[in-house]
C-alpha positions in Angstrom: 105.6 -56.9 188.5 106.9 -60.3 189.4 110.7 -60.5 189.8 112.3 -62.9 187.3 115.8 -63.8 186.2 115.5 -62.0 182.8 113.5 -59.3 181.1 113.4 -57.7 177.7 115.0 -54.3 177.2 111.6 -52.5 176.8 110.4 -54.0 180.1 113.6 -53.1 181.8 113.4 -49.5 180.5 109.8 -49.3 181.8 110.9 -50.6 185.3 113.6 -48.0 185.4 111.4 -45.2 184.1 108.7 -46.1 186.6 111.1 -45.5 189.5 112.5 -49.0 190.1 116.1 -47.7 190.2 117.4 -51.1 191.4 117.3 -53.0 188.1 120.8 -54.3 188.6 119.5 -57.6 190.0 118.4 -58.4 186.4 122.0 -58.6 185.3 124.7 -61.2 185.8 127.3 -59.1 187.5 129.4 -62.0 188.5 130.8 -62.4 185.0 131.1 -58.8 183.8 134.0 -58.2 181.5 135.3 -54.9 180.0 137.1 -55.7 176.8 140.3 -53.6 176.5 139.9 -52.4 180.1 142.4 -54.6 181.9 144.3 -52.5 184.4 147.8 -52.2 185.7 148.5 -50.5 189.0 150.9 -47.6 189.1 152.4 -45.9 192.2 152.7 -42.1 191.9 154.2 -39.9 194.6 152.6 -36.4 194.6 153.5 -33.3 196.5 151.1 -32.9 199.4 149.5 -29.7 198.0 148.7 -31.5 194.8 147.1 -34.4 196.6 145.2 -32.0 198.8 143.9 -30.2 195.7 142.9 -33.6 194.3 141.0 -34.4 197.4 139.2 -31.1 197.3 138.2 -31.7 193.7 137.1 -35.2 194.6 134.8 -33.8 197.4 133.5 -31.1 195.1 132.6 -33.5 192.3 131.8 -36.6 194.3 134.3 -38.5 192.2 136.9 -40.7 193.8 140.5 -39.4 193.5 141.6 -42.5 191.6 138.8 -41.9 189.0 139.9 -38.2 188.6 143.5 -39.2 188.0 142.5 -41.9 185.5 140.2 -39.6 183.6 142.8 -36.8 183.5 145.5 -39.1 182.3 143.2 -40.5 179.6 142.5 -37.0 178.4 146.1 -36.0 178.4 147.2 -39.1 176.3 144.3 -38.8 173.9 142.3 -41.8 175.1 139.3 -40.0 176.7 136.0 -41.5 176.0 
């Protein structure tokens, strides 16, 4: 299939289903916005054993430590998706 700047959703689904996993080039990723998802950085000091456990969980799940912490905090404060 000829590469083009746009495609309809059914064609995009077919490309993905047929094994073209790299469909990201069909999207304008330079202007991606996530409404309500602005972030603020926070510094948290953790005891070494806690951080070591986080790194083990990160390795086990393949999830970056930052994402684990973010997900767990969201769950704890009732904002989990």
